C-alpha positions as CSV (number, residue, x, y, z in Angstrom):
1,X,92.2,94.8,67.1
2,X,90.5,92.4,69.5
3,X,89.5,93.8,72.9
4,X,90.8,91.9,76.0
5,X,88.2,90.3,78.0
6,X,87.8,90.5,82.0
7,X,90.0,93.6,82.1
8,X,90.8,96.2,85.0
9,X,91.5,99.6,84.1
10,X,95.2,100.8,84.8
11,X,94.7,104.0,86.3
12,X,97.1,105.8,88.6
13,X,95.7,109.1,88.3
14,X,92.3,108.6,89.8
15,X,93.7,108.9,93.2
16,X,95.4,112.3,92.9
17,X,93.6,115.6,92.9
18,X,93.0,117.5,89.6
19,X,94.2,114.7,87.5
20,X,91.6,113.5,84.9
21,X,92.6,111.2,81.9
22,X,89.3,111.3,79.9
23,X,91.1,110.4,76.7
24,X,92.6,107.1,77.5
25,X,92.1,104.0,79.6
26,X,94.9,101.3,80.1
27,X,93.3,98.0,80.6
28,X,94.6,94.5,81.3
29,X,93.6,91.0,82.0
30,X,93.2,90.0,85.5
31,X,94.7,86.4,84.7
32,X,97.8,87.5,83.3
33,X,101.0,87.2,85.4
34,X,103.6,88.1,83.3
35,X,102.6,91.5,82.2
36,X,104.7,94.7,82.5
37,X,101.4,96.1,84.4
38,X,100.7,93.2,86.5
39,X,99.2,93.2,90.0
40,X,102.9,92.8,91.7
41,X,103.5,96.5,91.2
42,X,99.7,97.4,92.3
43,X,99.8,95.4,95.4
44,X,103.4,95.9,96.7
45,X,105.8,98.4,94.8
46,X,109.1,97.3,96.4
47,X,108.6,93.9,94.9
48,X,109.0,95.3,91.4
49,X,111.8,93.3,89.7
50,X,113.6,93.3,86.2
51,X,111.5,90.2,85.1
52,X,108.3,92.4,86.0
53,X,109.3,95.0,83.6
54,X,110.7,92.8,81.0
55,X,108.0,90.1,80.4
56,X,105.6,91.2,77.6
57,X,103.5,88.0,77.2
58,X,100.4,90.2,77.5
59,X,99.3,93.4,75.5
60,X,97.8,96.3,77.4
61,X,94.9,97.3,75.0
62,X,94.0,101.0,75.0
63,X,90.5,102.5,74.2
64,X,89.2,106.1,74.0
65,X,86.1,106.8,75.8
66,X,85.1,103.1,75.1
67,X,86.1,103.3,71.3
68,X,89.0,101.7,69.4
69,X,91.7,104.2,68.9
70,X,92.3,103.2,65.2
71,X,95.6,103.6,63.3
72,X,98.7,104.9,64.9
73,X,99.7,106.8,61.9
74,X,97.0,109.2,61.4
75,X,97.2,111.6,64.0
76,X,98.3,115.1,64.1
77,X,101.1,114.7,66.6
78,X,102.7,111.5,65.1
79,X,106.6,111.9,65.1
80,X,108.8,109.5,63.1
81,X,111.6,108.6,65.2
82,X,114.9,110.2,64.3
83,X,118.3,108.3,64.1
84,X,119.3,109.6,67.6
85,X,117.4,110.6,70.7
86,X,117.9,112.0,74.1
87,X,116.1,111.6,77.3
88,X,116.1,114.3,80.0
89,X,114.6,113.9,83.6
90,X,113.6,116.9,85.6
91,X,114.4,117.1,89.3
92,X,111.8,115.5,91.3
93,X,113.1,114.4,94.7
94,X,111.1,111.6,96.1
95,X,108.8,111.6,93.3
96,X,111.8,110.3,91.2
97,X,109.7,107.2,91.4
98,X,107.7,108.7,88.7
99,X,110.6,108.4,86.4
100,X,110.9,104.6,87.0
101,X,107.3,104.2,85.9
102,X,107.9,106.4,82.7
103,X,111.1,104.2,81.6
104,X,109.6,100.8,82.4
105,X,106.6,101.9,80.0
106,X,109.1,102.9,77.4
107,X,111.2,99.7,77.7
108,X,107.9,97.5,77.3
109,X,106.2,99.7,74.7
110,X,108.8,101.4,72.8
111,X,112.0,99.5,72.5
112,X,112.8,101.0,69.1
113,X,112.8,104.5,70.7
114,X,114.7,103.2,73.5
115,X,117.5,101.9,71.2
116,X,117.9,105.2,69.6
117,X,118.7,107.0,73.0
118,X,122.3,108.3,72.8
119,X,122.4,110.9,75.5
120,X,120.9,111.0,79.1
121,X,120.2,114.4,81.1
122,X,119.2,115.0,84.6
123,X,118.9,117.3,87.3
124,X,118.8,116.4,90.9
125,X,116.9,113.3,91.5
126,X,116.7,113.1,87.6
127,X,120.4,112.9,87.5
128,X,120.3,109.7,89.5
129,X,117.9,108.2,86.9
130,X,120.0,109.4,83.9
131,X,123.0,108.0,85.3
132,X,121.7,104.5,86.1
133,X,120.1,104.3,82.7
134,X,123.3,105.2,81.1
135,X,125.3,102.8,83.1
136,X,122.9,99.7,82.8
137,X,119.2,99.0,82.6
138,X,119.8,96.2,85.0
139,X,121.2,98.6,87.7
140,X,118.3,100.9,86.9
141,X,115.7,98.4,87.4
142,X,117.5,97.0,90.9
143,X,117.9,100.7,92.1
144,X,114.3,101.7,92.7
145,X,114.1,99.7,95.9
146,X,116.8,102.1,97.5
147,X,114.6,105.2,96.5
148,X,111.7,103.6,98.3
149,X,113.8,102.6,101.4
150,X,115.1,106.3,101.5
151,X,111.6,107.6,101.5
152,X,110.4,105.0,104.0
153,X,113.3,105.9,106.4
154,X,112.6,109.6,105.9
155,X,109.0,109.3,107.0
156,X,110.0,107.5,110.3
157,X,111.7,110.9,111.4
158,X,109.9,113.7,113.2
159,X,110.5,116.3,110.7
160,X,111.7,114.4,107.8
161,X,114.6,115.3,106.3
162,X,114.9,118.5,108.4
163,X,115.4,116.4,111.5
164,X,118.2,117.5,113.7
165,X,121.3,115.2,113.2
166,X,119.9,113.8,109.8
167,X,121.9,114.4,106.7
168,X,120.1,113.3,103.3
169,X,123.5,114.4,101.5
170,X,125.3,111.8,103.5
171,X,122.8,109.4,103.0
172,X,122.6,109.8,99.4
173,X,126.2,109.8,99.1
174,X,126.2,106.3,100.6
175,X,123.4,105.2,98.3
176,X,124.8,106.3,95.1
177,X,128.3,104.8,96.0
178,X,126.5,101.3,96.4
179,X,125.0,101.3,92.8
180,X,127.6,103.2,90.7
181,X,130.1,100.7,89.4
182,X,133.9,101.5,89.4
183,X,134.2,102.0,85.8
184,X,132.4,104.9,84.5
185,X,134.6,106.1,81.5
186,X,131.9,105.1,79.1
187,X,129.7,107.9,80.4
188,X,131.6,110.8,78.9
189,X,129.5,112.7,76.3
190,X,126.7,110.2,77.1
191,X,125.5,111.5,80.6
192,X,125.0,114.9,81.2
193,X,124.3,116.2,84.8
194,X,122.9,119.6,85.6
195,X,124.6,121.5,88.5
196,X,124.3,125.3,89.6
197,X,127.6,126.9,90.6
198,X,127.4,127.9,94.3
199,X,129.0,131.2,93.8
200,X,127.9,132.6,90.3
201,X,124.5,130.6,90.1
202,X,125.5,129.7,86.5
203,X,124.5,126.2,85.3
204,X,126.8,123.7,84.0
205,X,126.0,120.5,82.1
206,X,128.5,118.0,83.3
207,X,129.8,115.2,81.3
208,X,133.7,114.9,82.0
209,X,133.4,111.7,83.8
210,X,136.6,109.8,84.3
211,X,136.4,108.4,87.9
212,X,133.4,107.0,90.0
213,X,134.2,109.8,92.5
214,X,133.6,112.4,89.9
215,X,130.2,110.9,88.9
216,X,129.4,110.5,92.7
217,X,130.3,114.1,93.5
218,X,128.2,115.4,90.3
219,X,125.0,113.3,91.3
220,X,125.0,114.4,95.0
221,X,125.9,118.1,93.9
222,X,123.0,118.2,91.4
223,X,120.9,117.0,94.3
224,X,122.0,119.4,97.0
225,X,119.3,121.7,98.4
226,X,121.1,124.0,101.1
227,X,119.1,123.6,104.5
228,X,117.3,120.5,103.4
229,X,120.1,118.2,102.2
230,X,122.3,119.5,105.0
231,X,122.4,122.3,107.5
232,X,122.8,125.8,105.9
233,X,126.5,125.9,107.2
234,X,127.6,122.6,105.8
235,X,130.1,122.8,103.0
236,X,128.6,122.4,99.5
237,X,129.8,119.6,97.3
238,X,132.7,120.1,95.3
239,X,133.4,118.9,91.5
240,X,136.8,119.5,90.0
241,X,137.5,122.1,92.8
242,X,134.4,124.1,92.3
243,X,131.4,124.3,94.7
244,X,128.0,123.4,93.3
245,X,124.2,123.2,94.5
246,X,121.1,121.7,93.0
247,X,120.9,122.0,89.4
248,X,117.2,122.8,89.7
249,X,118.0,126.3,90.6
250,X,119.4,127.1,87.1
251,X,118.3,124.4,84.6
252,X,115.9,121.8,85.9
253,X,115.2,120.1,82.5
254,X,117.9,120.2,80.2
255,X,117.4,120.2,76.2
256,X,119.9,119.5,73.6
257,X,119.8,121.8,70.5
258,X,121.3,119.3,68.1
259,X,119.1,116.1,69.3
260,X,115.5,115.6,69.8
261,X,115.4,115.6,73.6
262,X,112.3,113.9,75.1
263,X,111.7,115.8,78.4
264,X,110.3,113.9,81.5
265,X,108.7,115.4,84.7
266,X,106.5,114.6,87.6
267,X,105.3,118.2,87.5
268,X,102.6,119.3,84.8
269,X,103.7,122.1,82.6
270,X,106.1,122.0,79.4
271,X,107.6,118.5,79.4
272,X,106.8,115.9,76.7
273,X,105.8,113.5,79.5
274,X,104.2,114.9,82.6
275,X,101.1,114.7,84.3
276,X,98.1,116.8,82.8
277,X,96.0,118.9,85.6
278,X,92.5,119.5,84.5
279,X,90.5,121.8,87.0
280,X,87.9,124.5,86.5
281,X,90.2,127.0,87.5
282,X,93.0,126.2,84.8
283,X,90.1,126.4,82.2
284,X,89.4,129.9,82.9
285,X,92.7,131.0,84.1
286,X,95.4,129.1,82.5
287,X,98.8,130.1,84.5
288,X,102.2,128.8,84.2
289,X,105.6,129.7,85.8
290,X,109.0,129.1,84.8
291,X,111.7,128.4,87.2
292,X,115.1,126.9,86.5
293,X,114.2,127.0,82.8
294,X,111.4,124.6,83.2
295,X,107.8,125.6,82.5
296,X,105.1,124.3,85.5
297,X,101.5,124.8,85.6
298,X,100.2,127.0,88.4
299,X,98.2,124.2,89.8
300,X,97.3,123.1,93.4
301,X,98.2,119.4,92.2
302,X,101.7,120.9,91.4
303,X,102.1,122.6,94.9
304,X,101.3,119.1,96.4
305,X,103.8,117.4,94.1
306,X,106.4,119.8,95.1
307,X,105.7,119.1,98.9
308,X,105.9,115.4,98.2
309,X,109.2,115.8,96.3
310,X,110.9,116.9,99.6
311,X,108.6,115.2,102.1
312,X,107.6,111.9,100.5
313,X,103.8,110.5,100.7
314,X,103.5,107.0,102.4
315,X,102.7,103.7,101.0
316,X,100.0,103.9,98.3
317,X,100.4,107.4,97.7
318,X,104.1,107.0,96.8
319,X,103.4,104.1,94.7
320,X,100.6,106.1,92.7
321,X,103.4,108.1,91.2
322,X,105.0,105.0,89.5
323,X,101.5,104.3,88.1
324,X,101.2,107.7,86.8
325,X,104.6,107.8,85.3
326,X,103.8,104.6,83.6
327,X,100.4,105.9,82.3
328,X,101.7,109.2,81.1
329,X,104.4,107.6,79.2
330,X,101.9,105.4,77.5
331,X,99.8,108.3,76.7
332,X,102.8,110.1,75.2
333,X,103.6,107.2,73.0
334,X,100.1,106.7,71.8
335,X,99.9,110.6,70.8
336,X,103.3,110.6,69.1
337,X,102.8,107.3,67.2
338,X,105.5,105.7,68.7
339,X,103.8,103.1,70.6
340,X,104.9,99.4,69.5
341,X,102.9,96.1,70.3
342,X,105.2,93.9,72.4
343,X,106.7,91.0,70.7
344,X,104.6,87.6,70.7
345,X,101.1,89.2,71.2
346,X,98.2,89.0,69.0
347,X,95.9,91.5,67.1
């Protein structure tokens, strides 16, 4: 494999504490203008378009500590693709932008994998991502700007989403209603949204979508955190006559028993595609906690991410999580042997 000349490292993780990717460098030509990985998303995240993420004229080379990685099919973690797959997206709050980076990488470098996805599951912000993908990749790509706009608006408020008189729930209802089409009947048994029963705290994976109103209510219920989404005394979202709150309280990362499920999360821990936190403390005292059926690394970086999920970082710091999602997905594809060379590129 020829190495690309005049290359620039694609590294979203070097800006975040406790992220150290020693095993992979993603590089690209500075002269390329059509790459999935071009400077458009490095300079202005809000300008990312479907053209940016579907034009694969250039190929991202990958090296391990400066050496060619060799064959895809000789690694211990190689996983042949099954006939059917599911994607599951964890709750993420404003770090849902990480999910966009992951999907854009999969679309560019694993089209066969993407074509085998039969189900989408999501919790909280992950339910929005899952819904958009199940509806249409085009709608998915266009919707990232809405997330960025909501983050920007929240950052203008004195106390973020907790500012008196502001309702994140009402804001989300309007945003979801704007992007969801009228006909959602095709989503039944393809899209699963995790919600928590407000009275029993039991989880439900809801998939009985027949109307746009049902889907909108389910998404907003899955994202509803009492006291943050709206004041504590506000009525909880209702789906089919039952009150629900954020699915992350009971199942933050759904997995299907009858189908391989690729799990995705911006929090380091047990997900298939997730950040890796390397620190001196974690080397000597590896600790993990489980909440909402999802395993998390007990790291300072995860604590920071949880804060960012509710109170978004500004500008470059938020953009970095898109880059990080792209890179983590690329690393997953490499390690699992599922990485594909984009059409039209040279060896």
